[in-house]
N, C-alpha and C positions, 0 to 999 in steps of 0.2 A: 143543681147542686156539680160541686168542683171539690170533691173532697180527698182526691187523689187517692184514692183507695188503694188496699192492695189487690196485685203485684203493683209493683212502684215499675217492672220494666218488664218490655214482651217482645219474642221475637215477633214478627206479620212477614209473610208470604204475598209476594205481589204480581199476579200475575199478568202475561200478554194476552195481547185479543186478537183474535181474528175474524173478518165479516165473511159468512160465506157467501154473501150476498147484499150486496150495495148499490141499490135503484135511488139515483137522486130526481125525486119527484120533479125541482123545477127550485128558481131561484124565487125570495123573498121578497116584499118589499123596500125589507128593512137590511137586505143585503146578501142575509145566510140562507143557506139552501136548504131546503125541504131536503131531507132524504128519509128509505122505508131501507131496514137491512134486518138479517139476523146473523146475530157473531155468539161466540164463545168464547170460554179462555181456553188457554193453551194452556199443556203439564207446565214450559218453559216459565220463571219465575226472576223475579229480583228478590232478594230476601233483605229485610229491614231489622235494626232492634232501638228499638222506642224507650227510653227511661224519662220518669219525671225530676221533672229540677226544681226548683223554690217558683221562676218566675220567666227566666231567659227561651228563647227556640234556639236552637242550632239546628241545621245539615249540614253531615258531610258526607262527600259522596267518595266514593274506591276508584271513580273514573274519571281521568281529570280533564275530560272533554267534557264532563256535564257539569255546569256551574252549581257550587255550594251554597250556602245559602239564603238569603232575602230572594233572590233569580230563582231559584231553584222553586218549582210547581209546586213539592210534599209540602215545603216550607209556608209557602200563600195559603195552600189547605188546612196546616195547622197554626196561621196567624185568624184565617177566617175564622175558625172554629172557635179558636180563645177567647176572640172579640166580641162571636156572636153568642157565647156561653157568658161572656162575663168573667171568665177563670183566669184567678190571679198566675195559677200555675203555669209552668212552662214544659220545655221536653227539649233534649237530645235525641235528634234524630241521623243513625247510622242507617246509607245504602248503599248497600252490595249490590252492584249492576250485573245483571245477565242480558237482561234486556237491551238491544242495540239502539240508540235514541236515536229520532229523528226516519224511523225506519216501518212506520206503520202499525205496529203494534202495540204501541198506547203505553210504552214503558212509561213516562210522566208522568200520564191519569190513573196508571195503574198506582204507581208509590205515592200518588195524593192521596188515592182511595183507602189505600191500605194503613197512611197514616192517621186519615181521619176513624179510620175504625179501631185505631188500637188506642188511640185519645179518648174518645168514650168511653173505653173502658177504665184507661189508666185512670182518666180525670173524675171518672163515677158520674158520668155525665145523664146516662142513660137515656141518649135518644134514641126517636126509632130510625129504621134504613132511610123511611120515606123522609125525615126531616134532615137527615145527612146526604142524600140526593140534591133538592133543590137549596139546601147552605154549599152543594159545589157543583152545581148545572152550570153557574156565571163564569167557574174557572177555568171548566173546561167539556167538551161537547160525551166524553169518553167517560169520564170518572163516574157518573149516573152507573154505566153499567158494569162496571169496574168495583163498585160500591156493592151490584147484585150479584156479582160471582158466579152465574150460569147463563146459562142457554137463553137467549133471547129474542123476540124481535124489537127494533127497537123504531122510533119514528121520530117523526117532527125537526130537531133541532142533536135529538139524542137524549130529550127529555122524558119521551111516554117508551117508557117499556111493559113486554106482558111475555112472561114467563112459560119459555118451549118446553116441551120434550129434551132430554140431555142428550146430546150428542151420541153416537155411539164413540170407542173409543180407538179411533182411526191413527198412524202411525202419520205423521208429517217432518217435512223438511222443510227448514223453512233458508231463504239466502236472500244477502243483503248486497244487492250491488253497490259499486263506489259511484256516484252521481255527483255533480254538479248542478243544483238548480237555478237559475236564471233570475231569483227573489227567493221572498216565502217559500217552504214547500208548499205548504197547504193552501194558500193562496193560491199561487202560482196556477198548481193542478186543478182546483177548482176554477180558476178563469180556464184555463183549456178543456172543460166539460163543452159537449157540446149537445145538445137532443140528440138520441139512437135510434136507429129505425127500431118498430119491434121485437121483430124477431132478432136484433143486436144484445137489448138492452136486460140485466140485470133483473130475476124472476124471482122475488124472497119468497111467493107462493112452492114455484116449485121445489125448494131448498126446504120447506114447511112440510110440505108432502114426503119429500124424503126422510126427513124427522121423525114425523108417524111412523113411517115403513122399518126405521131402522136400518135403512140398507146404504153403505156406506158408497156406491158404485155410482148409486140414483142421487148421494149427494154428490159426488167427485163432479158427474158429468151436470148439475143445475148452478153449478159454482161461478159465479159472475159479479163485477164491478163496471158500475158506467164511468168511474173516474181512469180507467184503464186504458182504453183509446187514446183520450188525452196525453196522459201521463206519459205511455208510450211512444207516442209522437215526438214529446222534448227526450223522454230518453229512453232509444229505440233495445237498449241491453237487457230492457226490463222485458219487452217482447220474444226476446234471444232467449234470455235465461230462463222463461216460461216453456219454449219448445224445447230447449233442451230438458228440462225436466219430464217434461211426457214423454219426450223419445225414448226417454231413459227406464220409464214403464209406470211412471205416478199415474194414479185413478186421473187426475185432474188437476188445476193449479189455478189459482187466482191473484192478482193484486193483493196487499192487504193493507188498508185503507187508502191515504192518499200515496201510500211509494213508499222507498222504493222496492219494499220487501217482494218476493213470491213463497207463495205458500204451497203446496204441493201435495196432496194425500194419495198416502200410497198403498197394495192391500196389506203388506210385510213388512218386519223387518227386514229381511233380506233386498228387497226392492228399493227401500228408503236407502239403504247404504249405497245401491249403484245409483240412486237420483241423488246424494250428495256430491257420491263422484265427479257425474256429470253436472253438479250444479258451484261446484269449485274454483273454476278457472275463467268463471264470469262475474263474483261475486267475491267481497271482504268477508262476510263472515256465512257459517252454512252450522247448522245445527238440524240433528235428528230429535225431534219430542215428540207431544202426540196432542192430540184434539182432547180437552176437558169441559163436560158434560155440565160438571159444578163442581168450584173450589173452596178450599177449605183456608181462609189468610190464615187460621191460627194454627192450623194441624201441627202436630211437631215435627223439632228441626231436621232435615233431613238433603242428603244433595239435594244441588237444583237439577231438577231434568234437562240435557240441554247446556250446563253449566261450560261450557267449552266449546269450540272449534267442533266439527263435524269432521 
């Protein structure tokens, strides 16, 4: 079906993500890296307005540094759904960015997932979540997780997801330094990865145990990212930023995805403010937000947590 049933427009939230543990299992023969991660959404989100049109797809972004139109991942996701469903309808998609681009926080993937969820309703397709995830996986490894919208164990190249107990709503500070990579960021960081000694590797099972206990301190102590040493070797500011945040009182900190953002877990709002202040001299963008164990992309509109600079 593709009937364009009411409503004809929706506002939808696209939540940032963070990997609490990112373990690189190894490189596959096809060149992709097998990973094992524990991921959770953040309270920080982009806001999207999606409206049905007779045929055409358009995407606009309020950040001039992010492409609008066919180069945008949200556009490619919408087009893939339109073609797979054989839907004659179109949509206008307006994206209000709050998640920084190329920061390791999954902003583009989150936007693409939000568009798929919105159009599935607006076009009255009735596709189950698993079908949307299969469609989305070739577009971006993080999109299936962003479609799920809750804490999960993520395996393979991002296509195998196991829902987990939600994380506690711990305050976090997210800081993104200004860096210049010597090539495409994700490919560059994965090329810099080297197998680590067992004591240095991220251990998703430690994070799982902390989640089952609901223990924020144990969760912070279990944070890890196998890509972090290689990325820090290329961009030492990542290590300096992480050290400054921990020294300011964070329970623990970890590089987000392929970086360069660092996410620091804090015991309370007062410490989070101090951590944000310590991070600001080393980062181009700093925000105080929180871990979110499960998110509702269709929740009523509200000011975006962390909508501005901390």
